[in-house]
TORRO-639040 format. One record per residue (C-alpha): x negated, y negated, z; residue number from 1; residue in three letters. Coordinates in steps of 0.1 Angstrom, whole numbers, plus 5000, padded with zeros to 4 digits. Example, Ala and Ser with C-alpha at 12.3 -4.5 7.8 and 13.67 -1.06 7.14 Angstrom:
2
<<4877, 5045, 5078>, 1, ALA>;
<<4863, 5011, 5071>, 2, SER>;
# end
This chain:
164
<<6208, 4265, 6675>, 1, MET>;
<<6206, 4304, 6675>, 2, THR>;
<<6178, 4317, 6692>, 3, ASP>;
<<6166, 4355, 6688>, 4, GLY>;
<<6150, 4378, 6710>, 5, PRO>;
<<6119, 4359, 6705>, 6, HIS>;
<<6125, 4330, 6723>, 7, GLN>;
<<6103, 4308, 6706>, 8, ARG>;
<<6116, 4316, 6671>, 9, VAL>;
<<6150, 4301, 6656>, 10, HIS>;
<<6172, 4313, 6630>, 11, GLY>;
<<6207, 4329, 6619>, 12, VAL>;
<<6212, 4363, 6630>, 13, ASP>;
<<6175, 4377, 6642>, 14, LEU>;
<<6167, 4408, 6651>, 15, ASP>;
<<6143, 4418, 6673>, 16, GLU>;
<<6114, 4416, 6651>, 17, GLN>;
<<6124, 4381, 6640>, 18, SER>;
<<6141, 4387, 6605>, 19, ARG>;
<<6170, 4370, 6594>, 20, CYS>;
<<6204, 4371, 6577>, 21, VAL>;
<<6185, 4357, 6545>, 22, HIS>;
<<6154, 4379, 6544>, 23, TYR>;
<<6158, 4410, 6563>, 24, ASP>;
<<6138, 4437, 6544>, 25, SER>;
<<6111, 4458, 6568>, 26, PRO>;
<<6083, 4434, 6557>, 27, LEU>;
<<6100, 4404, 6568>, 28, ASP>;
<<6084, 4401, 6600>, 29, VAL>;
<<6069, 4365, 6598>, 30, VAL>;
<<6078, 4336, 6618>, 31, ALA>;
<<6066, 4298, 6604>, 32, LEU>;
<<6064, 4269, 6625>, 33, ARG>;
<<6077, 4237, 6607>, 34, PHE>;
<<6059, 4203, 6610>, 35, GLY>;
<<6090, 4182, 6614>, 36, CYS>;
<<6098, 4196, 6648>, 37, CYS>;
<<6072, 4218, 6658>, 38, GLY>;
<<6095, 4251, 6659>, 39, ALA>;
<<6089, 4283, 6647>, 40, PHE>;
<<6121, 4297, 6623>, 41, TYR>;
<<6128, 4329, 6602>, 42, ALA>;
<<6126, 4309, 6571>, 43, CYS>;
<<6132, 4279, 6554>, 44, HIS>;
<<6169, 4286, 6552>, 45, ALA>;
<<6174, 4292, 6588>, 46, CYS>;
<<6159, 4258, 6593>, 47, HIS>;
<<6180, 4244, 6568>, 48, ASP>;
<<6212, 4264, 6585>, 49, ALA>;
<<6205, 4252, 6620>, 50, VAL>;
<<6186, 4220, 6623>, 51, THR>;
<<6200, 4183, 6615>, 52, ASP>;
<<6169, 4170, 6598>, 53, HIS>;
<<6153, 4180, 6565>, 54, PRO>;
<<6124, 4205, 6567>, 55, ALA>;
<<6085, 4192, 6568>, 56, GLU>;
<<6059, 4216, 6561>, 57, PRO>;
<<6032, 4223, 6589>, 58, TRP>;
<<6008, 4193, 6584>, 59, PRO>;
<<5971, 4199, 6569>, 60, GLU>;
<<5961, 4178, 6599>, 61, SER>;
<<5973, 4204, 6628>, 62, ARG>;
<<5956, 4233, 6608>, 63, ALA>;
<<5938, 4246, 6637>, 64, HIS>;
<<5968, 4248, 6658>, 65, GLU>;
<<5994, 4285, 6655>, 66, PRO>;
<<6018, 4278, 6627>, 67, ALA>;
<<6025, 4316, 6619>, 68, VAL>;
<<6039, 4340, 6646>, 69, LEU>;
<<6043, 4381, 6639>, 70, CYS>;
<<6075, 4392, 6647>, 71, GLY>;
<<6063, 4428, 6656>, 72, VAL>;
<<6037, 4420, 6684>, 73, CYS>;
<<6044, 4381, 6691>, 74, ASP>;
<<6004, 4371, 6678>, 75, GLY>;
<<6000, 4338, 6665>, 76, THR>;
<<5977, 4325, 6635>, 77, MET>;
<<5967, 4294, 6617>, 78, THR>;
<<5976, 4289, 6585>, 79, VAL>;
<<5939, 4300, 6572>, 80, GLU>;
<<5939, 4333, 6590>, 81, THR>;
<<5974, 4339, 6576>, 82, TYR>;
<<5966, 4329, 6543>, 83, LEU>;
<<5931, 4354, 6548>, 84, GLN>;
<<5950, 4384, 6566>, 85, CYS>;
<<5956, 4401, 6533>, 86, ALA>;
<<5990, 4406, 6539>, 87, GLY>;
<<5989, 4424, 6577>, 88, ALA>;
<<5992, 4410, 6611>, 89, CYS>;
<<5954, 4409, 6624>, 90, PRO>;
<<5968, 4416, 6658>, 91, HIS>;
<<5989, 4444, 6652>, 92, CYS>;
<<5983, 4457, 6614>, 93, GLY>;
<<6022, 4452, 6609>, 94, ALA>;
<<6027, 4446, 6572>, 95, SER>;
<<6036, 4411, 6560>, 96, PHE>;
<<6062, 4405, 6527>, 97, ASN>;
<<6038, 4394, 6499>, 98, PRO>;
<<6072, 4376, 6486>, 99, GLY>;
<<6065, 4349, 6512>, 100, CYS>;
<<6039, 4336, 6490>, 101, SER>;
<<6065, 4319, 6468>, 102, ARG>;
<<6073, 4296, 6492>, 103, HIS>;
<<6043, 4284, 6509>, 104, TYR>;
<<6047, 4250, 6497>, 105, ASP>;
<<6078, 4247, 6517>, 106, ARG>;
<<6057, 4263, 6551>, 107, TYR>;
<<6022, 4248, 6546>, 108, PHE>;
<<6012, 4213, 6533>, 109, GLU>;
<<5989, 4214, 6505>, 110, GLY>;
<<5988, 4250, 6499>, 111, VAL>;
<<6008, 4257, 6466>, 112, SER>;
<<6029, 4284, 6462>, 113, SER>;
<<6018, 4316, 6440>, 114, ARG>;
<<6033, 4349, 6427>, 115, PRO>;
<<6031, 4376, 6452>, 116, PRO>;
<<6002, 4402, 6448>, 117, ALA>;
<<6028, 4428, 6448>, 118, ARG>;
<<6062, 4424, 6443>, 119, GLU>;
<<6085, 4449, 6470>, 120, HIS>;
<<6121, 4464, 6463>, 121, THR>;
<<6138, 4479, 6491>, 122, HIS>;
<<6105, 4480, 6510>, 123, GLY>;
<<6087, 4500, 6485>, 124, SER>;
<<6058, 4485, 6460>, 125, PRO>;
<<6068, 4481, 6427>, 126, ALA>;
<<6044, 4504, 6408>, 127, ARG>;
<<6053, 4496, 6369>, 128, HIS>;
<<6064, 4467, 6352>, 129, THR>;
<<6072, 4465, 6313>, 130, THR>;
<<6061, 4439, 6287>, 131, ASP>;
<<6100, 4431, 6273>, 132, ALA>;
<<6086, 4427, 6243>, 133, ALA>;
<<6068, 4458, 6233>, 134, SER>;
<<6084, 4480, 6263>, 135, GLY>;
<<6048, 4487, 6269>, 136, ALA>;
<<6036, 4490, 6305>, 137, GLY>;
<<6018, 4466, 6320>, 138, VAL>;
<<5989, 4469, 6348>, 139, PRO>;
<<6004, 4463, 6384>, 140, ASP>;
<<5984, 4444, 6414>, 141, ALA>;
<<5963, 4477, 6413>, 142, SER>;
<<5953, 4471, 6379>, 143, GLY>;
<<5968, 4504, 6371>, 144, GLN>;
<<5994, 4504, 6337>, 145, SER>;
<<6025, 4524, 6341>, 146, HIS>;
<<6049, 4534, 6314>, 147, ARG>;
<<6084, 4521, 6317>, 148, PRO>;
<<6107, 4547, 6334>, 149, LYS>;
<<6123, 4562, 6303>, 150, GLN>;
<<6087, 4572, 6289>, 151, GLU>;
<<6082, 4591, 6323>, 152, LYS>;
<<6115, 4607, 6320>, 153, GLU>;
<<6109, 4621, 6286>, 154, ASP>;
<<6074, 4633, 6291>, 155, ALA>;
<<6064, 4668, 6295>, 156, GLU>;
<<6056, 4679, 6330>, 157, PRO>;
<<6018, 4680, 6338>, 158, ARG>;
<<6001, 4713, 6342>, 159, GLU>;
<<5998, 4704, 6378>, 160, ASP>;
<<6032, 4695, 6384>, 161, GLN>;
<<6054, 4726, 6393>, 162, THR>;
<<6091, 4735, 6387>, 163, ALA>;
<<6115, 4735, 6417>, 164, GLU>;
# end
């Protein structure tokens, strides 16, 4: 078992904020506690890589116990607190990766996985998406519609834009 700087967090090639070899974006700073062994791991793949038993999500019957750890401040949270924290640590304000919501069912018993509220690419929020059929911009998580990149490149500069 490979321990990182957070002696309570296990995983593969952990950095000082519990990022691992599997998830290492600036927002991947959450460690999760597994029901099978009660230990914190940087991710489900780390658990699978360093244990000799199948992963089991944190049980609903232990919902009152801390099951999530912020790798920035070492603050712990219950599942409910984590799910309601709006993507940021309630202790230090560090932002969490919204993509983790795709794996909730692996981490928390009785919690369904869901698409993230917003996607991140290289640590930056994705601001536009394109409907594959029509090529039209579709709303992002903020509800704003954004044109596909080519349309933006072909567009005339706005009056408030200045030439460099």
